[in-house]
KOLGU-157233 format. One record per residue (C-alpha): z, y, x. Coordinates in steps of 0.25 Angstrom, whole numbers. Example, Ala and Ser with C-alpha at 12.3 -4.5 7.8 and 13.67 -1.06 7.14 Angstrom:
2
<site><z>31</z><y>-18</y><x>49</x></site>
<site><z>29</z><y>-4</y><x>55</x></site>
***
This chain:
514
<site><z>0</z><y>0</y><x>0</x></site>
<site><z>-4</z><y>14</y><x>6</x></site>
<site><z>7</z><y>23</y><x>8</x></site>
<site><z>1</z><y>35</y><x>16</x></site>
<site><z>-9</z><y>40</y><x>27</x></site>
<site><z>-3</z><y>46</y><x>39</x></site>
<site><z>-6</z><y>48</y><x>54</x></site>
<site><z>-2</z><y>39</y><x>65</x></site>
<site><z>-5</z><y>35</y><x>79</x></site>
<site><z>-13</z><y>25</y><x>87</x></site>
<site><z>-2</z><y>17</y><x>95</x></site>
<site><z>-12</z><y>16</y><x>106</x></site>
<site><z>-18</z><y>30</y><x>108</x></site>
<site><z>-9</z><y>38</y><x>99</x></site>
<site><z>-21</z><y>44</y><x>92</x></site>
<site><z>-17</z><y>49</y><x>78</x></site>
<site><z>-23</z><y>40</y><x>67</x></site>
<site><z>-23</z><y>40</y><x>52</x></site>
<site><z>-14</z><y>30</y><x>47</x></site>
<site><z>-9</z><y>23</y><x>34</x></site>
<site><z>5</z><y>19</y><x>30</x></site>
<site><z>5</z><y>8</y><x>20</x></site>
<site><z>14</z><y>-3</y><x>14</x></site>
<site><z>11</z><y>-18</y><x>16</x></site>
<site><z>19</z><y>-30</y><x>15</x></site>
<site><z>32</z><y>-22</y><x>12</x></site>
<site><z>30</z><y>-14</y><x>25</x></site>
<site><z>24</z><y>0</y><x>28</x></site>
<site><z>14</z><y>0</y><x>38</x></site>
<site><z>6</z><y>11</y><x>46</x></site>
<site><z>-9</z><y>8</y><x>50</x></site>
<site><z>-19</z><y>16</y><x>58</x></site>
<site><z>-31</z><y>13</y><x>66</x></site>
<site><z>-35</z><y>19</y><x>79</x></site>
<site><z>-50</z><y>19</y><x>82</x></site>
<site><z>-47</z><y>15</y><x>96</x></site>
<site><z>-36</z><y>6</y><x>95</x></site>
<site><z>-37</z><y>-1</y><x>81</x></site>
<site><z>-28</z><y>-2</y><x>69</x></site>
<site><z>-12</z><y>-2</y><x>70</x></site>
<site><z>-4</z><y>-6</y><x>58</x></site>
<site><z>11</z><y>-5</y><x>60</x></site>
<site><z>24</z><y>-5</y><x>52</x></site>
<site><z>29</z><y>9</y><x>47</x></site>
<site><z>41</z><y>4</y><x>39</x></site>
<site><z>44</z><y>-11</y><x>38</x></site>
<site><z>49</z><y>-10</y><x>23</x></site>
<site><z>40</z><y>-3</y><x>13</x></site>
<site><z>52</z><y>-2</y><x>3</x></site>
<site><z>61</z><y>5</y><x>12</x></site>
<site><z>49</z><y>14</y><x>16</x></site>
<site><z>47</z><y>18</y><x>2</x></site>
<site><z>62</z><y>20</y><x>-1</x></site>
<site><z>62</z><y>30</y><x>11</x></site>
<site><z>49</z><y>37</y><x>7</x></site>
<site><z>57</z><y>44</y><x>-4</x></site>
<site><z>64</z><y>53</y><x>6</x></site>
<site><z>53</z><y>63</y><x>9</x></site>
<site><z>56</z><y>74</y><x>20</x></site>
<site><z>56</z><y>88</y><x>16</x></site>
<site><z>47</z><y>96</y><x>25</x></site>
<site><z>53</z><y>107</y><x>33</x></site>
<site><z>41</z><y>111</y><x>42</x></site>
<site><z>42</z><y>120</y><x>53</x></site>
<site><z>38</z><y>135</y><x>51</x></site>
<site><z>35</z><y>136</y><x>66</x></site>
<site><z>27</z><y>124</y><x>70</x></site>
<site><z>24</z><y>123</y><x>85</x></site>
<site><z>10</z><y>117</y><x>84</x></site>
<site><z>-3</z><y>119</y><x>75</x></site>
<site><z>-8</z><y>108</y><x>67</x></site>
<site><z>-20</z><y>102</y><x>73</x></site>
<site><z>-24</z><y>88</y><x>72</x></site>
<site><z>-12</z><y>84</y><x>62</x></site>
<site><z>0</z><y>76</y><x>64</x></site>
<site><z>3</z><y>70</y><x>74</x></site>
<site><z>-5</z><y>78</y><x>83</x></site>
<site><z>-1</z><y>92</y><x>88</x></site>
<site><z>14</z><y>89</y><x>87</x></site>
<site><z>23</z><y>101</y><x>91</x></site>
<site><z>27</z><y>103</y><x>79</x></site>
<site><z>15</z><y>106</y><x>71</x></site>
<site><z>13</z><y>113</y><x>57</x></site>
<site><z>12</z><y>99</y><x>50</x></site>
<site><z>26</z><y>95</y><x>54</x></site>
<site><z>35</z><y>94</y><x>42</x></site>
<site><z>49</z><y>95</y><x>48</x></site>
<site><z>57</z><y>102</y><x>58</x></site>
<site><z>66</z><y>97</y><x>70</x></site>
<site><z>79</z><y>90</y><x>66</x></site>
<site><z>81</z><y>84</y><x>80</x></site>
<site><z>74</z><y>90</y><x>92</x></site>
<site><z>72</z><y>81</y><x>104</x></site>
<site><z>70</z><y>85</y><x>119</x></site>
<site><z>67</z><y>75</y><x>129</x></site>
<site><z>74</z><y>81</y><x>141</x></site>
<site><z>69</z><y>71</y><x>151</x></site>
<site><z>61</z><y>58</y><x>152</x></site>
<site><z>71</z><y>53</y><x>163</x></site>
<site><z>80</z><y>41</y><x>159</x></site>
<site><z>90</z><y>32</y><x>165</x></site>
<site><z>84</z><y>20</y><x>157</x></site>
<site><z>70</z><y>14</y><x>156</x></site>
<site><z>70</z><y>9</y><x>142</x></site>
<site><z>57</z><y>2</y><x>138</x></site>
<site><z>58</z><y>7</y><x>123</x></site>
<site><z>60</z><y>22</y><x>127</x></site>
<site><z>50</z><y>30</y><x>118</x></site>
<site><z>51</z><y>42</y><x>128</x></site>
<site><z>46</z><y>33</y><x>139</x></site>
<site><z>56</z><y>40</y><x>148</x></site>
<site><z>54</z><y>39</y><x>163</x></site>
<site><z>41</z><y>30</y><x>162</x></site>
<site><z>31</z><y>41</y><x>164</x></site>
<site><z>34</z><y>44</y><x>179</x></site>
<site><z>36</z><y>59</y><x>176</x></site>
<site><z>48</z><y>67</y><x>172</x></site>
<site><z>49</z><y>74</y><x>159</x></site>
<site><z>61</z><y>83</y><x>159</x></site>
<site><z>60</z><y>97</y><x>152</x></site>
<site><z>68</z><y>108</y><x>159</x></site>
<site><z>80</z><y>115</y><x>153</x></site>
<site><z>72</z><y>127</y><x>149</x></site>
<site><z>61</z><y>118</y><x>143</x></site>
<site><z>71</z><y>111</y><x>135</x></site>
<site><z>77</z><y>124</y><x>130</x></site>
<site><z>63</z><y>128</y><x>125</x></site>
<site><z>62</z><y>115</y><x>118</x></site>
<site><z>75</z><y>118</y><x>111</x></site>
<site><z>71</z><y>132</y><x>107</x></site>
<site><z>58</z><y>126</y><x>101</x></site>
<site><z>66</z><y>117</y><x>92</x></site>
<site><z>75</z><y>128</y><x>88</x></site>
<site><z>63</z><y>137</y><x>85</x></site>
<site><z>58</z><y>128</y><x>73</x></site>
<site><z>58</z><y>135</y><x>60</x></site>
<site><z>63</z><y>135</y><x>50</x></site>
<site><z>73</z><y>124</y><x>55</x></site>
<site><z>76</z><y>124</y><x>70</x></site>
<site><z>80</z><y>111</y><x>76</x></site>
<site><z>95</z><y>109</y><x>77</x></site>
<site><z>96</z><y>96</y><x>84</x></site>
<site><z>91</z><y>92</y><x>98</x></site>
<site><z>91</z><y>79</y><x>106</x></site>
<site><z>89</z><y>78</y><x>120</x></site>
<site><z>81</z><y>65</y><x>124</x></site>
<site><z>72</z><y>59</y><x>135</x></site>
<site><z>72</z><y>51</y><x>143</x></site>
<site><z>87</z><y>51</y><x>145</x></site>
<site><z>92</z><y>66</y><x>143</x></site>
<site><z>105</z><y>63</y><x>150</x></site>
<site><z>98</z><y>62</y><x>164</x></site>
<site><z>96</z><y>77</y><x>163</x></site>
<site><z>108</z><y>83</y><x>170</x></site>
<site><z>106</z><y>96</y><x>161</x></site>
<site><z>108</z><y>88</y><x>148</x></site>
<site><z>121</z><y>95</y><x>145</x></site>
<site><z>114</z><y>109</y><x>147</x></site>
<site><z>103</z><y>105</y><x>138</x></site>
<site><z>113</z><y>101</y><x>127</x></site>
<site><z>119</z><y>115</y><x>128</x></site>
<site><z>105</z><y>121</y><x>128</x></site>
<site><z>102</z><y>114</y><x>115</x></site>
<site><z>115</z><y>120</y><x>109</x></site>
<site><z>111</z><y>134</y><x>114</x></site>
<site><z>98</z><y>133</y><x>108</x></site>
<site><z>104</z><y>130</y><x>94</x></site>
<site><z>104</z><y>115</y><x>92</x></site>
<site><z>116</z><y>111</y><x>84</x></site>
<site><z>114</z><y>96</y><x>88</x></site>
<site><z>111</z><y>90</y><x>102</x></site>
<site><z>110</z><y>76</y><x>106</x></site>
<site><z>104</z><y>67</y><x>117</x></site>
<site><z>97</z><y>54</y><x>116</x></site>
<site><z>102</z><y>46</y><x>127</x></site>
<site><z>104</z><y>32</y><x>133</x></site>
<site><z>119</z><y>36</y><x>136</x></site>
<site><z>119</z><y>32</y><x>150</x></site>
<site><z>124</z><y>45</y><x>156</x></site>
<site><z>134</z><y>47</y><x>145</x></site>
<site><z>140</z><y>34</y><x>147</x></site>
<site><z>140</z><y>35</y><x>162</x></site>
<site><z>143</z><y>49</y><x>166</x></site>
<site><z>157</z><y>53</y><x>163</x></site>
<site><z>159</z><y>65</y><x>155</x></site>
<site><z>144</z><y>66</y><x>152</x></site>
<site><z>146</z><y>64</y><x>137</x></site>
<site><z>156</z><y>75</y><x>136</x></site>
<site><z>147</z><y>84</y><x>144</x></site>
<site><z>136</z><y>82</y><x>134</x></site>
<site><z>146</z><y>85</y><x>122</x></site>
<site><z>151</z><y>97</y><x>129</x></site>
<site><z>137</z><y>102</y><x>131</x></site>
<site><z>135</z><y>101</y><x>115</x></site>
<site><z>129</z><y>87</y><x>113</x></site>
<site><z>131</z><y>82</y><x>99</x></site>
<site><z>125</z><y>68</y><x>100</x></site>
<site><z>122</z><y>57</y><x>109</x></site>
<site><z>110</z><y>50</y><x>104</x></site>
<site><z>113</z><y>37</y><x>111</x></site>
<site><z>102</z><y>26</y><x>114</x></site>
<site><z>109</z><y>13</y><x>109</x></site>
<site><z>101</z><y>0</y><x>107</x></site>
<site><z>112</z><y>-10</y><x>103</x></site>
<site><z>125</z><y>-17</y><x>106</x></site>
<site><z>121</z><y>-27</y><x>116</x></site>
<site><z>114</z><y>-26</y><x>129</x></site>
<site><z>101</z><y>-33</y><x>125</x></site>
<site><z>94</z><y>-21</y><x>118</x></site>
<site><z>97</z><y>-12</y><x>130</x></site>
<site><z>91</z><y>-22</y><x>139</x></site>
<site><z>78</z><y>-23</y><x>131</x></site>
<site><z>77</z><y>-8</y><x>127</x></site>
<site><z>83</z><y>-1</y><x>139</x></site>
<site><z>82</z><y>-11</y><x>150</x></site>
<site><z>97</z><y>-10</y><x>152</x></site>
<site><z>110</z><y>-15</y><x>146</x></site>
<site><z>115</z><y>-1</y><x>141</x></site>
<site><z>125</z><y>-5</y><x>130</x></site>
<site><z>138</z><y>-2</y><x>138</x></site>
<site><z>131</z><y>12</y><x>142</x></site>
<site><z>129</z><y>15</y><x>127</x></site>
<site><z>144</z><y>11</y><x>124</x></site>
<site><z>149</z><y>20</y><x>136</x></site>
<site><z>140</z><y>31</y><x>131</x></site>
<site><z>146</z><y>31</y><x>117</x></site>
<site><z>160</z><y>31</y><x>123</x></site>
<site><z>157</z><y>43</y><x>131</x></site>
<site><z>152</z><y>50</y><x>119</x></site>
<site><z>164</z><y>46</y><x>111</x></site>
<site><z>173</z><y>52</y><x>122</x></site>
<site><z>165</z><y>65</y><x>122</x></site>
<site><z>164</z><y>66</y><x>107</x></site>
<site><z>149</z><y>65</y><x>108</x></site>
<site><z>142</z><y>59</y><x>95</x></site>
<site><z>133</z><y>48</y><x>97</x></site>
<site><z>121</z><y>42</y><x>89</x></site>
<site><z>116</z><y>29</y><x>94</x></site>
<site><z>102</z><y>26</y><x>94</x></site>
<site><z>97</z><y>12</y><x>95</x></site>
<site><z>82</z><y>10</y><x>97</x></site>
<site><z>79</z><y>-2</y><x>88</x></site>
<site><z>69</z><y>-13</y><x>93</x></site>
<site><z>66</z><y>-25</y><x>86</x></site>
<site><z>71</z><y>-37</y><x>93</x></site>
<site><z>80</z><y>-29</y><x>102</x></site>
<site><z>91</z><y>-22</y><x>95</x></site>
<site><z>87</z><y>-23</y><x>80</x></site>
<site><z>98</z><y>-33</y><x>78</x></site>
<site><z>109</z><y>-24</y><x>82</x></site>
<site><z>107</z><y>-12</y><x>72</x></site>
<site><z>119</z><y>-16</y><x>64</x></site>
<site><z>128</z><y>-18</y><x>76</x></site>
<site><z>124</z><y>-4</y><x>81</x></site>
<site><z>127</z><y>2</y><x>68</x></site>
<site><z>141</z><y>-5</y><x>68</x></site>
<site><z>143</z><y>0</y><x>82</x></site>
<site><z>140</z><y>14</y><x>79</x></site>
<site><z>150</z><y>13</y><x>67</x></site>
<site><z>161</z><y>8</y><x>76</x></site>
<site><z>158</z><y>20</y><x>84</x></site>
<site><z>156</z><y>30</y><x>73</x></site>
<site><z>166</z><y>40</y><x>79</x></site>
<site><z>155</z><y>43</y><x>90</x></site>
<site><z>142</z><y>37</y><x>85</x></site>
<site><z>137</z><y>45</y><x>73</x></site>
<site><z>124</z><y>38</y><x>71</x></site>
<site><z>114</z><y>27</y><x>75</x></site>
<site><z>100</z><y>30</y><x>75</x></site>
<site><z>91</z><y>18</y><x>76</x></site>
<site><z>77</z><y>20</y><x>81</x></site>
<site><z>67</z><y>9</y><x>80</x></site>
<site><z>59</z><y>8</y><x>93</x></site>
<site><z>46</z><y>16</y><x>93</x></site>
<site><z>34</z><y>10</y><x>100</x></site>
<site><z>28</z><y>22</y><x>107</x></site>
<site><z>15</z><y>16</y><x>110</x></site>
<site><z>20</z><y>6</y><x>121</x></site>
<site><z>22</z><y>-6</y><x>112</x></site>
<site><z>9</z><y>-15</y><x>109</x></site>
<site><z>5</z><y>-13</y><x>95</x></site>
<site><z>7</z><y>-28</y><x>92</x></site>
<site><z>21</z><y>-27</y><x>96</x></site>
<site><z>25</z><y>-15</y><x>88</x></site>
<site><z>27</z><y>-22</y><x>74</x></site>
<site><z>36</z><y>-33</y><x>80</x></site>
<site><z>45</z><y>-23</y><x>86</x></site>
<site><z>45</z><y>-12</y><x>76</x></site>
<site><z>58</z><y>-9</y><x>68</x></site>
<site><z>56</z><y>1</y><x>56</x></site>
<site><z>66</z><y>8</y><x>48</x></site>
<site><z>66</z><y>-2</y><x>37</x></site>
<site><z>68</z><y>-13</y><x>48</x></site>
<site><z>80</z><y>-5</y><x>53</x></site>
<site><z>86</z><y>-3</y><x>39</x></site>
<site><z>86</z><y>-18</y><x>36</x></site>
<site><z>92</z><y>-22</y><x>50</x></site>
<site><z>104</z><y>-12</y><x>47</x></site>
<site><z>105</z><y>-19</y><x>33</x></site>
<site><z>105</z><y>-33</y><x>39</x></site>
<site><z>114</z><y>-30</y><x>51</x></site>
<site><z>125</z><y>-23</y><x>43</x></site>
<site><z>124</z><y>-34</y><x>33</x></site>
<site><z>121</z><y>-23</y><x>22</x></site>
<site><z>132</z><y>-13</y><x>25</x></site>
<site><z>120</z><y>-4</y><x>29</x></site>
<site><z>109</z><y>-7</y><x>20</x></site>
<site><z>94</z><y>-2</y><x>20</x></site>
<site><z>97</z><y>6</y><x>7</x></site>
<site><z>108</z><y>14</y><x>15</x></site>
<site><z>97</z><y>21</y><x>23</x></site>
<site><z>90</z><y>33</y><x>19</x></site>
<site><z>78</z><y>40</y><x>26</x></site>
<site><z>83</z><y>51</y><x>36</x></site>
<site><z>76</z><y>62</y><x>28</x></site>
<site><z>84</z><y>58</y><x>15</x></site>
<site><z>95</z><y>68</y><x>20</x></site>
<site><z>87</z><y>80</y><x>18</x></site>
<site><z>94</z><y>84</y><x>5</x></site>
<site><z>107</z><y>86</y><x>13</x></site>
<site><z>100</z><y>96</y><x>22</x></site>
<site><z>93</z><y>103</y><x>11</x></site>
<site><z>106</z><y>104</y><x>3</x></site>
<site><z>114</z><y>110</y><x>14</x></site>
<site><z>102</z><y>119</y><x>17</x></site>
<site><z>102</z><y>124</y><x>3</x></site>
<site><z>117</z><y>126</y><x>3</x></site>
<site><z>116</z><y>135</y><x>16</x></site>
<site><z>104</z><y>142</y><x>10</x></site>
<site><z>95</z><y>139</y><x>22</x></site>
<site><z>87</z><y>128</y><x>28</x></site>
<site><z>95</z><y>116</y><x>33</x></site>
<site><z>97</z><y>115</y><x>48</x></site>
<site><z>92</z><y>101</y><x>47</x></site>
<site><z>83</z><y>93</y><x>38</x></site>
<site><z>81</z><y>79</y><x>41</x></site>
<site><z>67</z><y>79</y><x>35</x></site>
<site><z>60</z><y>68</y><x>44</x></site>
<site><z>50</z><y>58</y><x>37</x></site>
<site><z>57</z><y>49</y><x>28</x></site>
<site><z>52</z><y>37</y><x>36</x></site>
<site><z>58</z><y>42</y><x>50</x></site>
<site><z>72</z><y>36</y><x>48</x></site>
<site><z>83</z><y>31</y><x>39</x></site>
<site><z>98</z><y>33</y><x>40</x></site>
<site><z>111</z><y>31</y><x>33</x></site>
<site><z>126</z><y>34</y><x>36</x></site>
<site><z>136</z><y>23</y><x>37</x></site>
<site><z>151</z><y>23</y><x>38</x></site>
<site><z>161</z><y>13</y><x>43</x></site>
<site><z>173</z><y>9</y><x>35</x></site>
<site><z>181</z><y>-1</y><x>42</x></site>
<site><z>171</z><y>-13</y><x>44</x></site>
<site><z>161</z><y>-8</y><x>34</x></site>
<site><z>149</z><y>0</y><x>35</x></site>
<site><z>147</z><y>10</y><x>24</x></site>
<site><z>133</z><y>17</y><x>22</x></site>
<site><z>134</z><y>31</y><x>16</x></site>
<site><z>125</z><y>26</y><x>4</x></site>
<site><z>136</z><y>17</y><x>0</x></site>
<site><z>145</z><y>28</y><x>-5</x></site>
<site><z>135</z><y>40</y><x>-7</x></site>
<site><z>123</z><y>39</y><x>-16</x></site>
<site><z>114</z><y>46</y><x>-6</x></site>
<site><z>102</z><y>47</y><x>-15</x></site>
<site><z>111</z><y>54</y><x>-26</x></site>
<site><z>118</z><y>63</y><x>-15</x></site>
<site><z>104</z><y>68</y><x>-10</x></site>
<site><z>99</z><y>70</y><x>-24</x></site>
<site><z>111</z><y>79</y><x>-26</x></site>
<site><z>108</z><y>87</y><x>-14</x></site>
<site><z>94</z><y>89</y><x>-18</x></site>
<site><z>98</z><y>94</y><x>-31</x></site>
<site><z>109</z><y>104</y><x>-25</x></site>
<site><z>98</z><y>109</y><x>-15</x></site>
<site><z>89</z><y>112</y><x>-26</x></site>
<site><z>99</z><y>120</y><x>-34</x></site>
<site><z>103</z><y>127</y><x>-21</x></site>
<site><z>89</z><y>131</y><x>-18</x></site>
<site><z>87</z><y>136</y><x>-33</x></site>
<site><z>99</z><y>145</y><x>-31</x></site>
<site><z>107</z><y>151</y><x>-42</x></site>
<site><z>121</z><y>157</y><x>-45</x></site>
<site><z>131</z><y>151</y><x>-35</x></site>
<site><z>122</z><y>140</y><x>-33</x></site>
<site><z>129</z><y>135</y><x>-20</x></site>
<site><z>142</z><y>134</y><x>-26</x></site>
<site><z>137</z><y>127</y><x>-39</x></site>
<site><z>129</z><y>117</y><x>-30</x></site>
<site><z>141</z><y>114</y><x>-21</x></site>
<site><z>150</z><y>113</y><x>-34</x></site>
<site><z>140</z><y>103</y><x>-40</x></site>
<site><z>139</z><y>95</y><x>-27</x></site>
<site><z>154</z><y>94</y><x>-25</x></site>
<site><z>155</z><y>88</y><x>-39</x></site>
<site><z>142</z><y>79</y><x>-38</x></site>
<site><z>142</z><y>74</y><x>-24</x></site>
<site><z>154</z><y>65</y><x>-26</x></site>
<site><z>145</z><y>58</y><x>-36</x></site>
<site><z>137</z><y>52</y><x>-25</x></site>
<site><z>149</z><y>45</y><x>-19</x></site>
<site><z>154</z><y>31</y><x>-20</x></site>
<site><z>167</z><y>34</y><x>-13</x></site>
<site><z>172</z><y>19</y><x>-15</x></site>
<site><z>161</z><y>15</y><x>-5</x></site>
<site><z>164</z><y>26</y><x>5</x></site>
<site><z>170</z><y>23</y><x>18</x></site>
<site><z>185</z><y>24</y><x>17</x></site>
<site><z>187</z><y>33</y><x>29</x></site>
<site><z>179</z><y>45</y><x>24</x></site>
<site><z>180</z><y>55</y><x>12</x></site>
<site><z>165</z><y>54</y><x>9</x></site>
<site><z>166</z><y>64</y><x>-3</x></site>
<site><z>172</z><y>74</y><x>7</x></site>
<site><z>161</z><y>72</y><x>17</x></site>
<site><z>150</z><y>73</y><x>7</x></site>
<site><z>155</z><y>85</y><x>0</x></site>
<site><z>157</z><y>92</y><x>13</x></site>
<site><z>142</z><y>93</y><x>14</x></site>
<site><z>143</z><y>103</y><x>2</x></site>
<site><z>156</z><y>109</y><x>5</x></site>
<site><z>153</z><y>113</y><x>20</x></site>
<site><z>138</z><y>115</y><x>17</x></site>
<site><z>134</z><y>111</y><x>31</x></site>
<site><z>129</z><y>100</y><x>39</x></site>
<site><z>142</z><y>99</y><x>46</x></site>
<site><z>148</z><y>92</y><x>34</x></site>
<site><z>138</z><y>81</y><x>36</x></site>
<site><z>144</z><y>79</y><x>50</x></site>
<site><z>156</z><y>73</y><x>44</x></site>
<site><z>148</z><y>61</y><x>40</x></site>
<site><z>145</z><y>58</y><x>55</x></site>
<site><z>160</z><y>57</y><x>58</x></site>
<site><z>161</z><y>45</y><x>49</x></site>
<site><z>148</z><y>39</y><x>48</x></site>
<site><z>136</z><y>34</y><x>56</x></site>
<site><z>122</z><y>38</y><x>54</x></site>
<site><z>113</z><y>25</y><x>55</x></site>
<site><z>98</z><y>29</y><x>56</x></site>
<site><z>85</z><y>24</y><x>60</x></site>
<site><z>74</z><y>33</y><x>65</x></site>
<site><z>61</z><y>26</y><x>67</x></site>
<site><z>52</z><y>34</y><x>77</x></site>
<site><z>37</z><y>32</y><x>76</x></site>
<site><z>28</z><y>27</y><x>86</x></site>
<site><z>12</z><y>26</y><x>86</x></site>
<site><z>12</z><y>13</y><x>78</x></site>
<site><z>20</z><y>19</y><x>66</x></site>
<site><z>17</z><y>34</y><x>68</x></site>
<site><z>16</z><y>42</y><x>55</x></site>
<site><z>13</z><y>57</y><x>56</x></site>
<site><z>20</z><y>59</y><x>42</x></site>
<site><z>33</z><y>55</y><x>49</x></site>
<site><z>30</z><y>64</y><x>61</x></site>
<site><z>28</z><y>77</y><x>52</x></site>
<site><z>42</z><y>75</y><x>47</x></site>
<site><z>48</z><y>72</y><x>60</x></site>
<site><z>61</z><y>79</y><x>63</x></site>
<site><z>64</z><y>74</y><x>77</x></site>
<site><z>56</z><y>82</y><x>87</x></site>
<site><z>54</z><y>83</y><x>102</x></site>
<site><z>53</z><y>97</y><x>108</x></site>
<site><z>44</z><y>96</y><x>121</x></site>
<site><z>42</z><y>106</y><x>132</x></site>
<site><z>28</z><y>112</y><x>127</x></site>
<site><z>35</z><y>118</y><x>115</x></site>
<site><z>31</z><y>107</y><x>105</x></site>
<site><z>41</z><y>100</y><x>95</x></site>
<site><z>36</z><y>86</y><x>93</x></site>
<site><z>40</z><y>75</y><x>82</x></site>
<site><z>47</z><y>63</y><x>89</x></site>
<site><z>37</z><y>52</y><x>85</x></site>
<site><z>25</z><y>60</y><x>89</x></site>
<site><z>32</z><y>64</y><x>102</x></site>
<site><z>35</z><y>50</y><x>106</x></site>
<site><z>22</z><y>44</y><x>100</x></site>
<site><z>12</z><y>54</y><x>105</x></site>
<site><z>17</z><y>66</y><x>113</x></site>
<site><z>27</z><y>62</y><x>123</x></site>
<site><z>19</z><y>57</y><x>134</x></site>
<site><z>10</z><y>70</y><x>135</x></site>
<site><z>22</z><y>79</y><x>134</x></site>
<site><z>30</z><y>72</y><x>145</x></site>
<site><z>17</z><y>71</y><x>154</x></site>
<site><z>15</z><y>86</y><x>152</x></site>
<site><z>29</z><y>90</y><x>155</x></site>
<site><z>33</z><y>80</y><x>165</x></site>
<site><z>33</z><y>80</y><x>180</x></site>
<site><z>31</z><y>69</y><x>190</x></site>
<site><z>43</z><y>61</y><x>195</x></site>
<site><z>47</z><y>62</y><x>209</x></site>
<site><z>55</z><y>53</y><x>217</x></site>
<site><z>69</z><y>57</y><x>218</x></site>
<site><z>83</z><y>51</y><x>222</x></site>
<site><z>90</z><y>53</y><x>209</x></site>
<site><z>89</z><y>46</y><x>195</x></site>
<site><z>98</z><y>45</y><x>184</x></site>
<site><z>107</z><y>33</y><x>185</x></site>
<site><z>110</z><y>25</y><x>172</x></site>
<site><z>122</z><y>19</y><x>177</x></site>
<site><z>130</z><y>31</y><x>182</x></site>
<site><z>124</z><y>42</y><x>173</x></site>
<site><z>121</z><y>50</y><x>186</x></site>
<site><z>109</z><y>51</y><x>196</x></site>
<site><z>108</z><y>43</y><x>208</x></site>
<site><z>99</z><y>40</y><x>220</x></site>
<site><z>87</z><y>31</y><x>216</x></site>
<site><z>72</z><y>29</y><x>219</x></site>
<site><z>68</z><y>32</y><x>205</x></site>
<site><z>59</z><y>43</y><x>201</x></site>
<site><z>64</z><y>56</y><x>195</x></site>
<site><z>60</z><y>70</y><x>196</x></site>
<site><z>63</z><y>77</y><x>209</x></site>
<site><z>71</z><y>89</y><x>206</x></site>
***
């Protein structure tokens, strides 16, 4: 059954191609044909029923008033952002280096494999931050420094301070955690610089996933890094790269581990592996993990404590942003208006030995409908409209609660009504103290690339030439050329980052001569 037409990529030459998304045998597929490399048919979503359920959560467009690039050949060509893009930046990314103290075979950044050094200067990074903050009408508020491994840069604390100076309210780093684990006081130094979150690569609770995916048993390093963050009071989100046959049997255990450490671990963001053109086409289908696969694995491995139905599209929370924006009489600072098929998430709470998803004690659909209705009333205006809406909300919101099913250690009514009482995003932060966000973000590759998703991307790379590029086009199309343009040849030096000590030491490896 035909679903839609879109643009995709040839996995061999990366040429943009007309593509068709369709349902067949209970799955959703994407098919395209390259005149030079033949036809490609790949899984888009492995369950059509779940695809259709999620499809109800259409994102609300908040296109940029000041796109950086003119529309030429259409999406996904000419990224930067262009006038066809339908969302602003929720999370900005800057690769601060391609150096790394690991050699992971599944690294989408292909760090340290090019024989060149990509490492923007401090002032180049400042300009990239400014470019993200200059987006109109909604400037970016969150930034993630990535790589490579950002902690190999000695000036990372200064870069964190710089992000705060340029107006970012949330700063995080994507890291393997080696230096945090090994260098005494480093986590505290990052915290004092203004770091909010450590986005920690975490592939499982046994050594096998690390040996396969990272070429090294890193489990103890991960545990040490989490302890160092706990000592420093630095929040952690653990990020497993899910690979079929490698660690997809550990999803339930990873969630339980996170709940056991919910005092410091605020979320688990599972990321099914993307095949950035380096996997033979005939192997992709056997290794692919889609969002429906993930949801079913969570259900199975938690024995139904977290069910498929407990997850919502990431874009489903838009009514919360719109309502708070309407209360404040301004555009909300963050609207998660990514494409509905980019990710799924739920909040879960721990109550003794039980895992309780938020859907078991809040009627989420009814709650979101209430918010939509109140937003409409606020936008229509009228005498004392804000007071009347807040009074109505205080009366009606408890109707969406089933307090008997709520965790015994929290006052869910107080938490929920805090959104209305405080009229701010800070009220939502109370949830993070008691709950764990379990999410799955499936980044695209040339095999399942869909330009509809790209146009609604909210995770954007800032690059040295002034462009701001959606995540999946950056890693599928643009990364190699950008790094080639802004890289320098590596020269033999006597220092390299040591993964065991977290410091530099003499070596015969190649890094840039400074």
